[in-house]
C-alpha positions in Angstrom: 8.5 -0.6 -174.9 7.2 -3.1 -172.5 6.9 -0.6 -169.7 5.2 2.0 -172.0 2.7 -0.6 -173.3 1.9 -1.7 -169.8 1.3 1.8 -168.7 -1.0 2.5 -171.7 -2.8 -0.7 -171.1 -3.1 0.1 -167.5 -4.3 3.6 -168.3 -6.8 2.1 -170.8 -8.1 -0.2 -168.1 -8.5 2.7 -165.7 -10.2 4.7 -168.4 -12.6 1.8 -169.1 -13.3 1.4 -165.4 -14.0 5.1 -165.1 -16.3 5.1 -168.1 -18.2 2.1 -166.6 -18.6 3.8 -163.3 -19.8 7.0 -165.1 -22.3 4.9 -167.1 -23.5 3.2 -163.9 -23.9 6.6 -162.3 -25.8 7.9 -165.3 -28.1 4.9 -165.3 -28.7 5.3 -161.6 -29.6 9.0 -162.1 -32.0 8.0 -165.0 -33.6 5.4 -162.8 -34.0 7.9 -159.9 -35.5 10.4 -162.4 -38.0 7.8 -163.6 -38.9 6.9 -160.0 -39.4 10.6 -159.3 -41.4 11.1 -162.4 -43.5 8.0 -161.5 -44.1 9.4 -158.1 -45.1 12.8 -159.4 -47.5 11.2 -161.9 -49.4 9.7 -158.9 -49.7 13.2 -157.3 -51.3 14.8 -160.4 -54.6 16.7 -160.2 -56.2 17.8 -163.4 -58.0 21.0 -164.3 -61.7 21.3 -165.2 -64.0 23.7 -167.0 -67.6 24.1 -165.9 -69.4 24.7 -169.2 -72.8 25.4 -167.7 -74.1 25.9 -164.2 -70.8 27.1 -162.5 -72.5 28.2 -159.4 -74.8 25.2 -159.4 -72.1 23.0 -157.9 -72.1 25.1 -154.7 -75.6 23.9 -154.1 -74.9 20.3 -155.2 -77.0 20.7 -158.4 -75.7 19.1 -161.6 -73.6 21.1 -164.0 -71.9 20.4 -167.3 -68.2 19.9 -166.7 -65.3 19.3 -169.1 -62.0 17.7 -168.1 -58.7 19.5 -168.9 -55.6 17.4 -169.7 -53.3 19.9 -168.0 -52.3 19.1 -164.4 -50.6 20.2 -161.2 -48.3 17.9 -159.3 -46.7 18.2 -155.9 -43.6 17.0 -154.1 -43.4 17.0 -150.3 -40.1 17.1 -148.5 -40.0 16.8 -144.7 -37.1 18.8 -143.4 -34.8 18.0 -140.4 -35.2 21.6 -139.2 -36.6 24.9 -140.5 -34.3 27.1 -142.5 -34.3 30.8 -143.0 -37.4 30.6 -145.1 -39.6 29.4 -142.2 -41.3 26.1 -141.2 -43.3 25.8 -144.4 -41.6 26.5 -147.7 -43.9 26.7 -150.7 -42.3 26.6 -154.2 -44.8 27.2 -156.9 -43.3 26.4 -160.3 -46.7 26.3 -162.1 -47.2 28.5 -165.1 -49.5 31.4 -164.3 -51.1 34.5 -165.8 -49.4 37.7 -164.6 -50.1 38.5 -160.9 -52.4 35.5 -160.3 -50.1 33.9 -157.8 -49.6 37.2 -156.0 -53.3 37.9 -155.8 -54.2 34.4 -154.7 -51.2 33.8 -152.3 -53.2 34.2 -149.1 -56.0 32.0 -150.3 -53.5 29.4 -151.4 -51.7 29.4 -148.1 -55.0 29.1 -146.2 -56.1 26.2 -148.4 -52.7 24.4 -147.9 -53.0 25.0 -144.2 -56.4 23.3 -144.2 -55.0 20.3 -146.0 -52.1 20.0 -143.6 -54.5 20.3 -140.6 -56.7 17.5 -142.1 -53.6 15.3 -142.2 -52.7 16.3 -138.6 -49.5 18.1 -139.7 -48.1 21.2 -138.1 -45.1 22.7 -140.0 -43.8 24.2 -136.7 -43.4 20.6 -135.4 -42.5 19.0 -138.7 -40.9 21.6 -141.1 -41.6 20.9 -144.8 -41.1 22.0 -148.3 -43.9 21.8 -150.9 -43.0 22.1 -154.5 -45.8 22.5 -157.0 -45.3 22.0 -160.7 -47.1 20.7 -163.8 -48.5 22.4 -166.9 -51.9 23.6 -165.6 -51.8 27.3 -165.8 -52.7 29.0 -162.6 -55.7 31.1 -163.7 -59.2 31.6 -162.5 -61.9 29.3 -163.9 -59.8 26.2 -164.7 -59.7 24.6 -161.3 -56.1 25.6 -160.5 -56.7 26.1 -156.8 -58.5 22.8 -156.4 -55.8 21.0 -158.4 -53.2 22.4 -156.1 -54.7 21.1 -152.9 -55.7 17.8 -154.5 -52.1 17.2 -155.7 -50.9 18.1 -152.2 -53.3 15.6 -150.6 -52.1 12.9 -153.0 -48.5 13.7 -152.3 -49.1 13.6 -148.5 -51.0 10.4 -148.8 -48.0 8.8 -150.5 -45.3 10.4 -148.4 -46.8 9.6 -145.0 -47.9 6.8 -146.3 -51.7 6.9 -145.7 -52.9 4.8 -148.7 -56.0 7.0 -149.1 -58.8 6.3 -151.5 -59.8 8.9 -154.1 -62.8 9.8 -151.9 -60.6 10.4 -148.9 -58.2 12.5 -151.0 -61.2 14.6 -152.3 -62.5 15.0 -148.7 -59.1 16.4 -147.6 
C-alpha cells in the first residue's frame, strides 16, 4: 500500500505540475494575443463616407464627411528570405463585395508599392508579408483603399520603428 500510495501521490504531483505548466502556457498565449490585439488596434484606419461634395476634396474644397466605425488593420512581418510566393506577400482578409478585390488588385498593389517606397523599403532587399484584416468591407465609396494604405503606414511606423505623427502617416 505504501508503494501504491506513493506512486499515486507522485502521479498526482506530476499531474498538478503539468496542469500548472499548461495554465502558464495558456496565460502566456492569452498575453501574446492581447499584445497582438493592442498592436493591431494601433494600426487601425477607419472608413469614411463623403455625404456631399465627393469630388470637391480633389480640389481641396470643403465637403461634408461622415466617419465610419469599421476599420482596416495591418500586420507587417519581415521575412528572412522570400518564399515561393515572391518577395512581397499580401494577405487580404478584409470582407469584400464580390470581385472587388480582383478588380482593384493592381491599384492596391500600386498603392502599397508607393507606401513602401515612401518608407524606403524594397521587398526584393527585405522580403515581407502584409496581412490586412478588420471589419471595413472592401467596397467603393467607403474609403477602403485609403484605409488599407493608412493602416499599412501605421504598421510600418510601428514595426521599423519610426514613431511617425498622424500628419506624417497621412502624407505616406
